[in-house]
C-alpha atoms as a printed R data frame, in Angstrom:
    type eleno elety resid chain resno       x       y      z
1   ATOM     1    CA   UNK     A     1 -19.434 -97.634 69.435
2   ATOM     2    CA   UNK     A     2 -18.835 -95.764 72.687
3   ATOM     3    CA   UNK     A     3 -17.521 -96.889 76.027
4   ATOM     4    CA   UNK     A     4 -17.414 -95.088 79.353
5   ATOM     5    CA   UNK     A     5 -13.924 -94.797 80.782
6   ATOM     6    CA   UNK     A     6 -12.808 -93.904 84.296
7   ATOM     7    CA   UNK     A     7 -14.090 -90.528 85.433
8   ATOM     8    CA   UNK     A     8 -17.243 -90.662 83.310
9   ATOM     9    CA   UNK     A     9 -15.522 -89.780 80.014
10  ATOM    10    CA   UNK     A    10 -17.045 -91.352 76.908
11  ATOM    11    CA   UNK     A    11 -14.606 -92.867 74.430
12  ATOM    12    CA   UNK     A    12 -15.798 -93.000 70.816
13  ATOM    13    CA   UNK     A    13 -13.717 -95.628 69.020
14  ATOM    14    CA   UNK     A    14 -15.156 -94.776 65.584
15  ATOM    15    CA   UNK     A    15 -14.398 -91.035 65.760
16  ATOM    16    CA   UNK     A    16 -11.183 -91.393 63.753
17  ATOM    17    CA   UNK     A    17 -13.249 -92.673 60.817
18  ATOM    18    CA   UNK     A    18 -15.553 -89.638 60.704
19  ATOM    19    CA   UNK     A    19 -15.274 -86.981 58.005
20  ATOM    20    CA   UNK     A    20 -15.041 -83.246 58.577
21  ATOM    21    CA   UNK     A    21 -15.994 -81.280 55.482
22  ATOM    22    CA   UNK     A    22 -14.796 -77.800 56.329
23  ATOM    23    CA   UNK     A    23 -16.100 -76.270 53.094
24  ATOM    24    CA   UNK     A    24 -18.434 -77.465 50.341
25  ATOM    25    CA   UNK     A    25 -18.527 -75.257 47.245
26  ATOM    26    CA   UNK     A    26 -20.010 -77.899 44.971
27  ATOM    27    CA   UNK     A    27 -23.210 -75.893 44.387
28  ATOM    28    CA   UNK     A    28 -21.535 -72.570 43.665
29  ATOM    29    CA   UNK     A    29 -21.759 -71.570 39.990
30  ATOM    30    CA   UNK     A    30 -19.821 -68.271 40.161
31  ATOM    31    CA   UNK     A    31 -16.703 -67.036 41.835
32  ATOM    32    CA   UNK     A    32 -17.491 -66.338 45.492
33  ATOM    33    CA   UNK     A    33 -17.496 -62.774 46.768
34  ATOM    34    CA   UNK     A    34 -17.230 -62.693 50.552
35  ATOM    35    CA   UNK     A    35 -17.563 -59.459 52.512
36  ATOM    36    CA   UNK     A    36 -16.008 -59.885 55.943
37  ATOM    37    CA   UNK     A    37 -17.456 -57.287 58.299
38  ATOM    38    CA   UNK     A    38 -15.624 -58.600 61.340
39  ATOM    39    CA   UNK     A    39 -12.095 -59.563 60.232
40  ATOM    40    CA   UNK     A    40 -10.905 -61.234 63.403
41  ATOM    41    CA   UNK     A    41  -8.226 -63.894 63.141
42  ATOM    42    CA   UNK     A    42 -10.667 -66.789 63.520
43  ATOM    43    CA   UNK     A    43 -13.238 -65.268 61.136
44  ATOM    44    CA   UNK     A    44 -10.664 -64.756 58.374
45  ATOM    45    CA   UNK     A    45  -8.403 -67.781 58.615
46  ATOM    46    CA   UNK     A    46 -10.531 -70.364 60.382
47  ATOM    47    CA   UNK     A    47  -9.764 -72.033 63.660
48  ATOM    48    CA   UNK     A    48  -9.495 -75.281 65.531
49  ATOM    49    CA   UNK     A    49 -12.085 -75.306 68.276
50  ATOM    50    CA   UNK     A    50 -11.276 -76.946 71.586
51  ATOM    51    CA   UNK     A    51 -13.486 -78.694 74.058
52  ATOM    52    CA   UNK     A    52 -12.975 -79.199 77.766
53  ATOM    53    CA   UNK     A    53 -12.918 -82.527 79.559
54  ATOM    54    CA   UNK     A    54 -14.369 -80.803 82.634
55  ATOM    55    CA   UNK     A    55 -11.204 -81.278 84.643
56  ATOM    56    CA   UNK     A    56  -9.065 -78.491 83.200
57  ATOM    57    CA   UNK     A    57  -7.847 -80.329 80.116
58  ATOM    58    CA   UNK     A    58  -8.533 -79.007 76.620
59  ATOM    59    CA   UNK     A    59  -8.756 -81.225 73.569
60  ATOM    60    CA   UNK     A    60  -9.360 -80.919 69.852
61  ATOM    61    CA   UNK     A    61  -9.595 -83.301 66.950
62  ATOM    62    CA   UNK     A    62  -9.980 -82.965 63.200
63  ATOM    63    CA   UNK     A    63 -13.769 -82.581 63.501
64  ATOM    64    CA   UNK     A    64 -13.196 -79.239 65.255
65  ATOM    65    CA   UNK     A    65 -11.390 -77.602 62.293
66  ATOM    66    CA   UNK     A    66 -13.536 -74.697 61.018
67  ATOM    67    CA   UNK     A    67 -13.140 -72.677 57.806
68  ATOM    68    CA   UNK     A    68 -12.763 -68.908 57.717
69  ATOM    69    CA   UNK     A    69 -13.864 -66.365 55.142
70  ATOM    70    CA   UNK     A    70 -10.545 -66.539 53.272
71  ATOM    71    CA   UNK     A    71 -11.111 -70.211 52.514
72  ATOM    72    CA   UNK     A    72 -14.752 -69.529 51.571
73  ATOM    73    CA   UNK     A    73 -13.482 -66.859 49.141
74  ATOM    74    CA   UNK     A    74 -10.937 -69.208 47.561
75  ATOM    75    CA   UNK     A    75 -11.134 -68.806 43.788
76  ATOM    76    CA   UNK     A    76 -13.001 -65.530 44.213
77  ATOM    77    CA   UNK     A    77 -12.846 -62.287 46.158
78  ATOM    78    CA   UNK     A    78 -12.641 -61.271 49.804
79  ATOM    79    CA   UNK     A    79 -13.537 -57.698 50.817
80  ATOM    80    CA   UNK     A    80 -12.093 -56.374 54.094
81  ATOM    81    CA   UNK     A    81 -11.975 -52.971 55.770
82  ATOM    82    CA   UNK     A    82  -8.273 -52.099 56.008
83  ATOM    83    CA   UNK     A    83  -8.418 -50.423 59.426
84  ATOM    84    CA   UNK     A    84 -10.381 -53.304 60.913
85  ATOM    85    CA   UNK     A    85  -7.844 -55.819 59.592
86  ATOM    86    CA   UNK     A    86  -4.881 -53.882 60.986
87  ATOM    87    CA   UNK     A    87  -6.626 -53.448 64.339
88  ATOM    88    CA   UNK     A    88  -6.891 -57.181 64.998
89  ATOM    89    CA   UNK     A    89  -3.922 -59.013 66.486
90  ATOM    90    CA   UNK     A    90  -2.110 -61.280 64.044
91  ATOM    91    CA   UNK     A    91  -4.446 -60.608 61.097
92  ATOM    92    CA   UNK     A    92  -2.187 -58.475 58.882
93  ATOM    93    CA   UNK     A    93   0.921 -60.593 59.484
94  ATOM    94    CA   UNK     A    94  -0.932 -63.798 58.633
95  ATOM    95    CA   UNK     A    95  -2.808 -62.271 55.675
96  ATOM    96    CA   UNK     A    96   0.467 -61.021 54.232
97  ATOM    97    CA   UNK     A    97   2.049 -64.461 54.600
98  ATOM    98    CA   UNK     A    98  -0.939 -66.172 52.951
99  ATOM    99    CA   UNK     A    99  -0.932 -63.741 50.015
100 ATOM   100    CA   UNK     A   100   2.827 -63.946 49.470
101 ATOM   101    CA   UNK     A   101   3.028 -67.744 49.583
102 ATOM   102    CA   UNK     A   102  -0.495 -68.751 48.475
103 ATOM   103    CA   UNK     A   103  -0.946 -71.174 51.389
104 ATOM   104    CA   UNK     A   104  -3.434 -71.048 54.245
105 ATOM   105    CA   UNK     A   105  -2.660 -72.868 57.475
106 ATOM   106    CA   UNK     A   106  -5.686 -73.184 59.729
107 ATOM   107    CA   UNK     A   107  -4.385 -72.895 63.264
108 ATOM   108    CA   UNK     A   108  -5.704 -72.763 66.762
109 ATOM   109    CA   UNK     A   109  -6.144 -69.093 67.719
110 ATOM   110    CA   UNK     A   110  -4.210 -69.824 70.908
111 ATOM   111    CA   UNK     A   111  -1.015 -70.020 68.836
112 ATOM   112    CA   UNK     A   112  -0.932 -66.205 69.096
113 ATOM   113    CA   UNK     A   113  -0.235 -66.584 72.803
114 ATOM   114    CA   UNK     A   114   3.113 -68.142 73.765
115 ATOM   115    CA   UNK     A   115   1.799 -70.116 76.744
116 ATOM   116    CA   UNK     A   116  -0.622 -72.240 74.726
117 ATOM   117    CA   UNK     A   117   0.773 -74.689 72.150
118 ATOM   118    CA   UNK     A   118  -1.263 -75.669 69.103
119 ATOM   119    CA   UNK     A   119  -3.090 -78.966 69.383
120 ATOM   120    CA   UNK     A   120  -3.357 -79.882 65.697
121 ATOM   121    CA   UNK     A   121  -1.501 -78.834 62.564
122 ATOM   122    CA   UNK     A   122  -3.580 -79.445 59.428
123 ATOM   123    CA   UNK     A   123  -1.848 -79.432 56.046
124 ATOM   124    CA   UNK     A   124  -1.675 -76.045 54.300
125 ATOM   125    CA   UNK     A   125  -4.373 -75.312 51.704
126 ATOM   126    CA   UNK     A   126  -3.595 -73.612 48.388
127 ATOM   127    CA   UNK     A   127  -5.340 -70.233 48.240
128 ATOM   128    CA   UNK     A   128  -6.162 -68.314 45.073
129 ATOM   129    CA   UNK     A   129  -8.295 -65.407 46.269
130 ATOM   130    CA   UNK     A   130  -8.188 -61.718 45.440
131 ATOM   131    CA   UNK     A   131  -8.268 -59.471 48.500
132 ATOM   132    CA   UNK     A   132  -9.944 -56.075 48.286
133 ATOM   133    CA   UNK     A   133  -8.975 -53.732 51.122
134 ATOM   134    CA   UNK     A   134 -11.394 -50.853 51.607
135 ATOM   135    CA   UNK     A   135 -10.095 -47.663 53.158
136 ATOM   136    CA   UNK     A   136  -9.455 -43.968 52.674
137 ATOM   137    CA   UNK     A   137  -6.498 -42.179 51.021
138 ATOM   138    CA   UNK     A   138  -4.704 -41.625 54.333
139 ATOM   139    CA   UNK     A   139  -4.791 -45.327 55.150
140 ATOM   140    CA   UNK     A   140  -3.467 -46.203 51.708
141 ATOM   141    CA   UNK     A   141  -0.668 -43.616 51.914
142 ATOM   142    CA   UNK     A   142   0.483 -44.786 55.334
143 ATOM   143    CA   UNK     A   143   0.414 -48.468 54.384
144 ATOM   144    CA   UNK     A   144   2.167 -47.983 51.059
145 ATOM   145    CA   UNK     A   145   4.959 -45.939 52.668
146 ATOM   146    CA   UNK     A   146   5.585 -47.814 55.900
147 ATOM   147    CA   UNK     A   147   4.378 -51.404 55.495
148 ATOM   148    CA   UNK     A   148   6.762 -53.907 53.939
149 ATOM   149    CA   UNK     A   149   5.399 -55.688 50.860
150 ATOM   150    CA   UNK     A   150   2.153 -53.660 50.798
151 ATOM   151    CA   UNK     A   151   2.767 -52.302 47.289
152 ATOM   152    CA   UNK     A   152   3.923 -55.728 46.139
153 ATOM   153    CA   UNK     A   153   0.726 -57.409 47.378
154 ATOM   154    CA   UNK     A   154  -1.769 -54.646 46.584
155 ATOM   155    CA   UNK     A   155  -0.669 -53.370 43.194
156 ATOM   156    CA   UNK     A   156  -3.862 -51.561 42.192
157 ATOM   157    CA   UNK     A   157  -5.505 -48.591 43.852
158 ATOM   158    CA   UNK     A   158  -9.083 -47.772 42.888
159 ATOM   159    CA   UNK     A   159 -11.133 -44.740 43.762
160 ATOM   160    CA   UNK     A   160 -14.900 -44.672 44.071
């Protein structure tokens, strides 16, 4: 049931009764192993997409919440290149927080920028995923010496 409002905007009165399934793992038989080749903030943690009204206003609703690779790896493993993860703004800080507290909060990527407030705040999701950081010995040495909580979060070092 839609109605056209002033300015040509369509109003969908039944939208609040829709369902947004952000992840369906019902057919998965094994623990997921996700290899994230592009660990940007949105790719790892998910995002809330916005849409424009055409007049400069930006909107979002619960149907625009999208899962990231960390949620897809929940209950399994997520493989990330360490240097790529540290090179992306906000990724390491958020990954560290998720691993320490076991909760994922899907947020609008614009929250990284102080001039753009978040539109929605979904409830945190419990995360039980093992993160495998791939890197060389120099990267490991630097992170273990200078990064708070690195040795607490990543307790095992493997060599291949």
